[in-house]
C-alpha positions in Angstrom: 133.7 27.9 -105.7 130.3 26.8 -107.0 129.2 28.9 -110.3 127.0 31.8 -110.0 123.4 30.9 -111.5 121.1 33.5 -112.6 118.0 32.2 -114.5 115.3 34.7 -114.8 112.9 31.9 -115.8 113.6 29.9 -112.7 110.6 28.3 -110.9 112.0 30.1 -107.7 111.3 33.6 -109.2 113.3 36.2 -111.0 116.5 37.3 -109.8 116.7 40.9 -108.3 117.2 43.4 -111.0 119.7 46.4 -110.7 118.3 49.5 -109.3 120.2 52.6 -109.1 118.0 54.2 -106.5 118.3 51.3 -104.2 120.3 52.4 -101.2 119.2 49.9 -98.5 116.0 49.7 -96.3 113.5 51.8 -97.8 112.0 54.8 -95.8 108.8 55.3 -97.8 106.7 52.3 -96.6 103.3 51.7 -95.3 101.7 49.5 -92.5 101.6 45.7 -93.4 99.1 43.1 -92.2 96.7 45.5 -90.3 94.2 42.9 -89.7 96.5 40.8 -87.8 97.9 43.7 -85.9 94.2 44.7 -84.8 93.9 40.9 -83.7 97.0 41.0 -81.9 95.9 44.1 -79.8 92.6 42.6 -79.0 94.2 39.3 -77.9 96.4 41.2 -75.5 93.4 43.2 -74.0 91.8 39.8 -73.6 95.0 38.6 -72.1 94.9 41.5 -69.5 91.2 40.6 -68.9 92.0 37.2 -68.1 94.9 38.2 -65.7 92.6 40.5 -63.7 90.1 37.9 -63.4 92.7 35.3 -62.2 94.2 37.7 -59.8 90.8 38.7 -58.3 89.8 34.9 -58.0 93.0 33.2 -57.3 94.9 32.4 -54.0 98.4 31.4 -54.1 98.3 30.3 -50.6 97.0 27.2 -51.9 100.3 26.2 -53.3 102.3 27.3 -50.4 100.5 26.0 -47.3 99.2 22.6 -46.6 95.4 22.3 -46.2 93.5 20.7 -43.3 90.2 18.8 -43.4 88.3 21.9 -43.1 90.1 23.7 -46.0 92.1 25.9 -43.8 95.8 26.7 -44.4 98.3 25.5 -41.9 100.8 28.0 -40.5 99.3 30.9 -42.4 100.5 34.3 -40.9 97.5 36.2 -39.5 95.2 33.4 -38.7 94.4 31.0 -35.7 96.6 28.5 -37.3 99.7 30.4 -37.6 101.5 28.9 -35.1 100.4 25.3 -36.4 102.4 25.0 -39.6 102.4 21.2 -39.9 99.7 18.8 -41.3 98.9 15.6 -39.3 97.2 12.5 -40.5 94.7 10.6 -38.1 95.2 7.4 -40.0 98.3 7.5 -42.3 97.4 4.0 -43.6 94.3 5.1 -45.4 96.6 7.1 -47.5 97.7 3.8 -49.3 93.9 3.9 -50.9 93.8 4.4 -54.7 91.6 7.5 -54.0 94.8 9.3 -53.2 95.8 9.0 -56.8 92.6 10.0 -58.0 91.6 12.9 -55.7 95.0 13.8 -54.3 93.6 13.7 -50.8 93.7 10.9 -48.0 90.4 9.7 -46.9 91.4 10.5 -43.3 90.9 13.5 -41.0 93.9 15.9 -41.1 94.6 18.7 -38.7 97.3 21.5 -38.4 99.6 20.8 -35.4 102.7 22.7 -33.9 104.9 19.7 -34.2 104.9 16.2 -35.0 104.6 13.4 -32.7 107.9 11.7 -31.5 106.9 8.7 -29.6 104.5 5.6 -29.7 101.2 6.1 -27.8 97.6 4.8 -28.0 94.7 6.8 -27.1 93.6 4.0 -24.4 97.1 4.4 -22.9 97.2 8.2 -23.2 93.6 8.6 -21.2 95.3 6.7 -18.1 97.8 9.5 -17.3 97.4 13.3 -17.0 100.7 14.2 -18.9 100.0 11.7 -21.7 96.5 13.1 -22.0 97.7 16.5 -22.5 100.5 15.5 -24.9 97.9 13.2 -27.0 95.4 16.3 -27.0 97.6 18.4 -29.3 97.0 16.0 -32.0 93.0 15.8 -31.6 90.5 18.2 -32.9 89.9 21.4 -31.3 87.5 21.3 -28.3 88.0 17.6 -27.6 86.7 16.4 -24.3 89.5 14.0 -23.1 87.4 12.9 -20.2 85.4 10.7 -22.4 86.0 7.3 -22.8 88.3 6.1 -25.8 85.3 4.4 -27.7 83.3 7.7 -27.5 86.3 9.9 -28.9 87.1 7.5 -31.6 83.4 6.9 -32.6 83.1 10.8 -33.1 86.3 11.0 -34.9 88.1 13.4 -32.3 91.3 11.8 -31.9 93.8 9.4 -33.9 93.7 5.9 -32.2 97.4 5.8 -32.2 100.5 8.1 -32.5 103.5 7.0 -34.3 107.2 8.8 -34.3 107.0 11.3 -37.3 109.2 13.7 -38.9 108.5 17.1 -40.9 108.4 16.6 -44.6 107.2 19.3 -46.9 105.3 20.4 -43.8 103.6 17.2 -43.3 103.8 14.7 -40.5 105.0 11.6 -42.0 106.2 8.4 -40.0 109.9 8.7 -39.2 110.6 5.4 -41.3 114.3 4.2 -42.0 115.5 1.3 -44.2 118.3 -0.8 -42.4 120.7 -3.1 -44.1 119.0 -5.9 -45.8 116.0 -3.7 -46.7 114.3 -3.9 -43.2 112.1 -1.1 -42.7 111.6 0.2 -39.2 109.9 3.2 -37.4 111.2 4.4 -34.3 113.7 1.3 -34.3 110.6 -1.0 -34.4 109.6 -3.3 -37.3 106.0 -3.6 -35.8 103.9 -1.8 -33.5 100.3 -2.5 -31.9 97.6 -0.2 -32.7 94.5 0.7 -30.4 92.7 -2.6 -31.5 95.7 -4.8 -30.4 96.7 -5.5 -34.0 100.3 -5.7 -35.0 101.1 -3.2 -37.9 104.1 -3.8 -39.9 106.4 -0.7 -40.6 106.5 -1.6 -44.4 102.7 -0.9 -44.5 103.5 2.6 -43.1 106.2 2.9 -45.8 103.7 2.3 -48.8 100.9 4.8 -47.0 103.7 7.5 -46.5 104.8 7.1 -50.2 101.1 7.5 -51.5 100.3 10.0 -49.1 103.1 12.3 -50.3 103.2 11.1 -54.0 101.8 14.7 -55.1 104.4 16.5 -52.9 107.5 14.4 -53.3 108.8 16.8 -55.8 108.4 19.8 -53.5 111.0 18.2 -50.9 113.4 18.3 -53.6 112.4 21.8 -54.7 112.8 23.1 -51.1 116.4 21.8 -51.1 117.1 23.3 -54.4 115.7 26.6 -53.1 117.8 26.5 -49.8 120.9 25.8 -52.2 119.9 29.0 -54.2 119.5 31.0 -51.0 123.2 29.8 -50.0 124.7 30.5 -53.3 122.8 33.0 -55.2 125.4 35.8 -54.8 128.2 33.3 -56.1 125.7 32.4 -59.0 125.3 36.0 -59.8 129.1 36.5 -59.9 129.5 33.7 -62.2 127.0 35.2 -64.7 128.9 38.4 -64.4 131.9 36.6 -65.3 130.1 35.0 -68.1 129.0 38.3 -69.4 132.6 39.8 -69.1 134.0 36.7 -70.9 131.4 37.1 -73.6 132.0 40.9 -74.1 135.7 40.3 -74.1 135.3 37.6 -76.8 133.2 39.7 -78.9 135.8 42.6 -78.8 138.5 40.4 -79.6 136.4 38.9 -82.5 136.0 42.6 -83.7 139.9 43.0 -83.9 141.0 39.6 -84.6 138.1 37.5 -86.2 140.4 35.1 -88.3 142.8 34.4 -85.4 139.9 34.1 -82.8 137.9 31.7 -85.0 141.0 29.3 -85.2 141.8 29.8 -81.5 138.2 29.2 -80.6 138.1 26.0 -82.5 141.3 24.6 -81.1 140.0 25.7 -77.5 136.6 23.9 -77.9 138.6 20.5 -79.1 140.8 21.1 -75.9 138.0 21.8 -73.4 136.0 18.7 -74.7 139.0 16.7 -74.6 139.8 17.8 -70.9 136.1 16.8 -69.9 136.8 13.2 -71.4 140.1 13.1 -69.5 138.5 14.2 -66.0 135.6 11.7 -66.6 137.9 9.0 -67.3 139.8 9.8 -64.1 136.7 9.8 -62.1 135.7 6.5 -63.8 139.1 4.8 -63.0 139.1 6.1 -59.3 135.8 4.4 -58.5 137.2 1.0 -59.6 137.0 -1.4 -56.8 134.9 0.8 -54.6 132.0 -0.6 -52.9 128.6 -0.2 -54.7 130.2 1.8 -57.7 129.1 -1.1 -60.1 125.5 -0.8 -59.4 123.7 0.5 -62.8 121.7 3.6 -63.0 118.6 1.3 -63.7 119.1 -0.4 -60.6 119.6 2.7 -58.5 116.2 4.1 -59.7 115.3 7.7 -59.2 116.9 9.4 -56.2 116.4 12.9 -54.7 120.0 13.1 -53.9 121.6 13.4 -57.3 124.9 13.2 -55.9 124.5 9.5 -55.4 124.8 9.0 -59.3 128.3 10.5 -59.3 129.3 7.7 -57.1 128.7 4.9 -59.8 131.0 4.0 -62.8 128.3 3.9 -65.4 127.6 7.6 -64.8 130.9 8.6 -65.7 131.1 6.0 -68.6 128.1 7.7 -70.0 129.8 11.2 -69.8 132.8 9.7 -71.5 130.9 8.4 -74.5 128.7 11.4 -74.8 131.9 13.8 -74.9 133.8 11.4 -77.1 130.9 11.6 -79.7 130.8 15.3 -79.5 134.4 15.5 -80.1 134.4 13.2 -83.0 131.6 14.9 -84.6 133.3 18.5 -84.3 136.4 17.1 -85.7 134.9 15.5 -88.7 132.8 18.6 -89.5 136.0 20.8 -89.4 137.9 18.4 -91.7 135.1 18.3 -94.4 134.2 22.1 -94.0 137.8 23.4 -93.9 137.5 25.1 -97.3 134.2 26.7 -96.4 135.6 28.1 -93.1 137.6 30.6 -95.0 134.5 32.1 -96.6 132.6 31.9 -93.2 135.5 33.7 -91.4 135.4 36.5 -94.1 131.5 36.9 -93.4 132.1 37.0 -89.6 135.1 39.6 -90.1 132.5 41.8 -91.9 129.8 41.2 -89.2 132.5 42.3 -86.8 132.8 45.4 -88.8 129.2 46.0 -88.9 128.8 45.6 -85.1 131.9 47.8 -84.7 129.9 50.7 -86.5 126.6 49.6 -84.9 127.9 49.3 -81.3 124.3 49.8 -79.8 123.3 46.6 -81.4 125.3 44.8 -78.5 123.0 46.4 -76.0 119.8 45.6 -77.7 119.4 42.1 -76.3 119.0 43.7 -72.9 115.8 45.2 -74.1 114.7 41.8 -75.3 115.7 40.1 -72.1 113.6 42.7 -70.3 110.8 42.2 -72.5 111.0 38.4 -72.2 111.1 38.5 -68.4 107.9 40.6 -68.3 106.2 38.1 -70.5 107.3 35.1 -68.6 106.6 36.8 -65.1 103.1 37.8 -66.3 102.3 34.3 -67.7 103.7 32.5 -64.4 101.9 34.8 -62.3 98.6 34.4 -64.0 98.9 30.5 -64.4 99.5 30.4 -60.4 96.4 32.4 -59.7 94.4 30.7 -62.3 95.5 27.3 -60.7 94.5 28.5 -57.3 91.2 30.1 -58.1 89.0 27.2 -57.3 86.9 26.8 -54.1 87.2 24.1 -51.6 85.3 21.0 -52.3 84.3 18.6 -49.4 83.5 14.9 -49.7 82.0 12.2 -47.7 84.7 9.8 -46.5 83.9 6.6 -44.7 85.3 3.1 -44.0 82.1 1.0 -44.3 79.6 0.6 -47.1 77.6 3.8 -47.7 75.6 5.0 -50.6 76.8 8.7 -50.0 80.5 7.8 -50.2 82.5 10.3 -52.2 79.6 12.6 -52.6 79.8 16.4 -52.2 78.9 17.7 -48.8 78.9 20.9 -46.8 80.8 20.9 -43.3 78.2 23.3 -42.0 75.1 21.2 -42.5 76.8 17.9 -42.5 76.1 16.8 -38.8 72.3 17.8 -39.2 71.9 15.7 -42.4 70.5 12.2 -43.2 74.1 11.1 -44.1 75.3 10.8 -40.5 72.2 8.6 -39.7 72.7 6.2 -42.4 76.5 6.2 -42.3 77.6 6.7 -38.7 81.3 6.8 -39.5 81.0 9.2 -42.4 82.9 12.4 -42.3 82.8 15.5 -44.4 86.5 16.2 -45.3 88.1 18.5 -47.6 88.7 16.8 -50.9 90.3 19.2 -53.3 90.0 22.6 -55.0 87.5 22.8 -57.7 84.1 24.4 -58.5 81.1 24.3 -60.6 80.4 28.1 -61.5 80.5 29.3 -65.0 84.0 30.7 -64.3 85.2 27.3 -63.0 84.0 25.5 -65.9 85.9 27.4 -68.5 88.9 27.5 -66.3 90.7 25.2 -68.4 90.2 27.4 -71.4 91.5 30.2 -69.5 94.7 28.4 -68.8 94.9 27.3 -72.5 94.5 31.0 -73.4 97.2 32.0 -70.8 99.6 29.5 -72.5 98.8 30.5 -76.1 99.2 34.1 -75.5 102.6 33.4 -73.7 104.0 31.7 -76.9 102.6 34.4 -79.1 104.1 37.4 -77.0 107.5 35.3 -76.6 107.7 35.0 -80.4 106.6 38.6 -81.0 109.4 39.7 -78.6 111.9 37.6 -80.7 110.4 38.7 -83.8 110.8 42.5 -82.7 114.5 42.1 -82.1 115.2 40.3 -85.3 113.5 42.8 -87.6 115.3 45.7 -85.5 118.8 44.3 -85.9 118.2 43.2 -89.6 117.2 46.7 -90.3 120.4 48.1 -88.6 122.8 45.9 -90.3 121.2 46.0 -93.7 121.7 49.8 -93.5 125.3 49.0 -92.9 125.7 46.7 -95.9 123.9 48.8 -98.5 126.3 52.0 -97.5 128.6 52.1 -100.3 131.1 54.3 -98.3 131.3 53.0 -94.8 131.1 54.6 -92.4 130.0 57.9 -94.0 127.0 56.6 -95.6 125.5 54.7 -92.6 122.5 56.6 -91.2 122.4 57.9 -87.6 120.9 55.9 -84.9 120.5 52.8 -87.1 119.2 50.5 -84.3 116.6 53.2 -82.9 115.5 53.9 -86.5 114.9 50.4 -87.3 113.0 49.7 -83.9 110.7 52.6 -84.7 110.1 51.4 -88.5 109.2 47.9 -87.1 106.8 49.2 -84.3 105.2 51.8 -86.4 104.7 50.0 -89.9 105.3 46.3 -89.1 103.5 45.3 -85.7 100.9 43.3 -87.9 103.6 41.3 -89.9 105.6 40.5 -86.6 102.4 39.4 -85.0 101.4 37.3 -88.0 104.7 35.5 -88.2 104.5 35.0 -84.3 101.1 33.6 -84.6 101.9 30.9 -86.9 104.7 29.9 -84.9 102.8 29.9 -81.7 100.1 27.7 -83.2 102.7 25.1 -84.2 104.3 25.3 -80.6 100.9 25.0 -78.8 100.1 21.8 -80.9 103.3 20.4 -79.9 102.5 20.9 -76.1 99.2 19.2 -76.7 100.9 16.2 -78.4 103.3 15.9 -75.3 100.4 16.3 -73.1 98.7 13.4 -75.0 101.9 11.3 -74.9 102.1 11.4 -71.2 98.5 10.5 -71.0 99.1 7.4 -73.4 102.2 6.2 -71.4 100.5 3.4 -69.7 98.4 2.4 -72.8 99.4 -0.8 -74.7 98.3 0.5 -78.2 101.5 0.5 -80.2 100.0 1.9 -83.0 98.7 4.9 -81.3 102.2 5.3 -79.6 103.8 5.3 -83.1 101.5 7.6 -84.8 101.9 10.0 -81.9 105.7 9.8 -82.3 105.6 10.5 -86.0 103.3 13.5 -85.3 105.8 14.9 -82.6 108.6 14.5 -85.0 106.9 16.2 -87.9 105.8 19.1 -85.8 109.2 19.6 -84.2 110.6 19.7 -87.8 107.8 22.3 -88.8 108.6 24.6 -86.0 112.3 24.4 -87.0 111.4 25.2 -90.6 109.0 28.1 -89.5 111.7 29.6 -87.4 114.2 29.6 -90.2 111.7 31.0 -92.6 110.4 33.5 -90.2 113.9 35.0 -89.4 114.7 35.3 -93.2 111.2 36.8 -94.0 111.8 39.5 -91.1 115.1 40.3 -92.9 113.1 41.1 -96.0 110.5 43.1 -94.0 113.1 45.4 -92.5 114.6 46.0 -95.8 111.7 46.3 -98.3 108.8 47.0 -95.7 106.6 44.5 -97.5 103.9 42.3 -95.6 104.9 39.1 -94.1 103.7 36.7 -96.8 105.3 38.4 -99.7 108.5 38.8 -97.6 108.6 35.1 -96.8 108.3 34.2 -100.4 110.8 36.5 -101.6 113.4 35.3 -98.8 112.5 31.6 -99.5 113.0 32.1 -103.3 116.2 33.8 -102.9 117.6 31.2 -100.7 116.3 28.6 -103.1 118.1 30.3 -105.8 121.3 30.0 -103.8 120.6 26.8 -102.1 124.3 25.5 -102.5 125.5 28.7 -100.7 123.0 28.7 -98.1 123.7 25.0 -97.0 127.7 25.2 -97.3 128.2 29.0 -96.3 125.4 30.2 -93.9 125.4 27.1 -91.9 129.1 27.0 -91.5 129.1 30.6 -89.9 126.2 29.4 -87.6 128.3 26.2 -86.5 131.3 28.5 -85.7 129.2 30.8 -83.8 127.9 27.8 -81.9 131.4 26.9 -81.0 132.0 30.2 -79.7 129.1 29.7 -77.4 130.2 26.4 -76.4 133.7 27.7 -75.4 132.3 30.4 -73.2 130.0 28.0 -71.6 132.8 25.4 -71.1 135.2 27.8 -69.6 132.6 29.4 -67.1 131.1 25.8 -66.4 134.6 24.3 -65.6 135.4 27.2 -63.2 132.1 26.9 -61.5 132.5 23.2 -61.0 136.0 23.5 -59.4 134.7 26.3 -57.2 131.3 24.8 -55.9 132.9 21.5 -55.3 135.7 22.9 -53.2 138.5 21.9 -55.6 139.8 25.6 -55.8 142.3 25.7 -52.9 142.1 29.7 -52.6 138.4 29.3 -52.5 137.8 26.3 -50.4 136.8 27.9 -47.2 134.5 30.4 -48.9 132.6 27.9 -51.1 128.9 27.4 -49.7 127.9 24.1 -48.2 125.0 22.8 -50.5 122.6 19.8 -50.7 123.2 19.7 -54.4 126.4 21.2 -55.7 125.0 20.8 -59.3 122.2 23.3 -58.6 124.4 26.4 -58.7 126.8 24.7 -61.4 123.8 23.9 -63.8 122.4 27.5 -63.0 125.7 29.2 -63.9 126.1 27.1 -67.0 122.5 27.6 -68.3 122.7 31.2 -67.5 126.1 31.6 -69.3 124.6 30.0 -72.2 121.8 32.5 -72.3 124.3 35.4 -72.0 126.4 34.1 -74.6 123.5 33.4 -76.8 122.4 36.9 -76.2 125.6 38.5 -77.4 125.9 36.0 -80.4 122.5 36.3 -81.3 123.5 39.8 -82.5 126.4 38.3 -84.5 124.0 35.5 -85.9 121.4 38.1 -86.9 124.1 40.3 -88.5 125.6 37.2 -90.3 122.1 36.2 -91.6 121.3 39.8 -92.8 124.7 40.4 -94.6 124.3 36.8 -96.0 120.9 37.7 -97.6 122.2 41.2 -98.6 125.3 39.5 -100.0 123.0 37.0 -102.2 121.1 40.1 -103.5 124.2 42.1 -104.1 125.4 39.2 -106.5 122.0 39.5 -108.3 121.7 43.1 -108.5 125.3 43.9 -109.7 128.0 42.5 -111.7 131.1 44.5 -110.5 131.3 47.1 -113.5 131.5 50.9 -112.7 127.9 51.4 -113.1 126.9 48.4 -111.1 129.6 48.0 -108.5 129.3 45.3 -105.8 128.8 46.5 -102.2 130.4 43.6 -100.6 133.9 44.0 -99.1 137.2 43.3 -100.8 137.7 40.2 -98.5 134.7 38.5 -99.8 135.4 39.7 -103.4 138.9 38.2 -103.3 137.6 34.8 -102.0 134.7 34.8 -104.4 137.4 35.6 -107.3 135.4 38.8 -108.3 136.2 42.6 -108.5 134.7 45.9 -108.8 136.6 46.8 -112.1 139.0 49.3 -110.7 136.5 50.4 -107.9 137.2 49.6 -104.5 134.7 49.4 -101.6 135.6 51.1 -98.4 135.9 48.8 -95.4 
């Protein structure tokens, strides 16, 4: 055990002095960081104003329905296009233009239709038969006179020159392309087709145009399949999360009664679970040996929307084996080197279990934090959607020949009577994108930035409120000499009241610092995405260094804030003073901080890992139909990994919610433990408040006095 160092002249400040009147969190305290509290309130009022403005200007339909050349929504209920939910392109080949990537709009006429064309047909051929004429008319503009000649109709841009078999893809009619063996691309079982001018068009050209026309919405197809999977499996996902909550609760209760045994069981179980993962991945890897196509590399396979394809190649399972083996080895090595410290960590966790046992309401506090975070996230997401859809439709001049007005802004109402149609006969005024030139639209990017910044600030504030509340409750437990007689009534409720009444400004101050760093990290990520195509290696290196530095800074601020909030909860001082006191206290005991506090964090992390592993393995067997008893009730899914990952991620959040109470309890007790060592010496007049289990491990005593556990 490292010797206890007490040096009043230390550069990290003086050690705490003995105070016979100190009995835990003080009650005579005043408001702290008032200016930051006022600033936070004003920022929230501005946030509400931005939300109201966005909700009055935005239109979420723009992200739900495709838009035709007039800016109308296809398939919107209550409109004339209600029964026409699909978007049809007059000339899909024009979507291969680079303008698609710049303006996210194909330079061709687009209309809403009831269904996609299912056969080849040219306008010239369609005009010869009455039935074909009626079929073709549904893919033309409203009010077209099909008795005109084909040149007249095409000159006026009323109909497409040719129809090709198409399929509905994200509410858009795209050519029904297929790739045969050997990479041959066909459309409607044909490799080429003839357009209205008698020219042969290769199906490969259609493929390239289709890709570019849908590049912006390709992700939506995957999203729709994922959404469909959620509709099929949401009740099973909910059941999995309930099971995760029950497992977490049972684990916490067992930890309360059998902390020492549970820690060792947990360590062994984590090793076994990861070991089984390695075994399962190896069996899958071995079973694919000799299978056709299993030796294809992930790089050669590229990005696939059907992610189950990756599970059919050996390289994927080999990667899983390597990752799990590394995790297994790291955990075993850490356990070997930290075996002596685990005993002290177990004693600290035992004391945390007793504290939670006396303050059971702390286990339910994460529900309040979860509700507040859900509210903040929902408000941010809704506001972001309304802000992004509060633009107005912008129309531009599109043409195929040389024209001085090309890509200029236009108005459909006055376009036919303007000089543009005279100088550029083939020009059309088509919907381009959503934008605007009013004062509101000019500052729209600032509103989005403000929305993001306040989101980070509010999320950090809610987290800080939970940390201060729990820290105050557990500090009341530690500094009660006779437990549970000296523990105040309703410690969590009283601590929450103190935090909101006196320390809203301090919480806002700490949250603001963290939010600024997080926003800077978002900006750096945005710049990194923009510079991906650049060849400036110096700029890339500098940006990578900045990202790394700000990541480290964020982690350090989170650690400092957490300990500062504990000091705020105990002594009621402002944020800066509390942060300084916490930092100096930790630095005066840096060895204990590194080898003890982090060991407990590691053990609690193993607990979360165990719960997630158990629930994740069970969900994997269920959704893949490997549970014989549940084989018939398992839903049929596009991606079975969707509910599995959702359950795993949700299980981690639930386990983290329960264990965050434990982690906050351990951190609070640890700081109180360090102060106890500085304030007291175990004599009759200055007895330690720490339990006998810690006293015996530290080889200290209370000179005949015995604390009540």
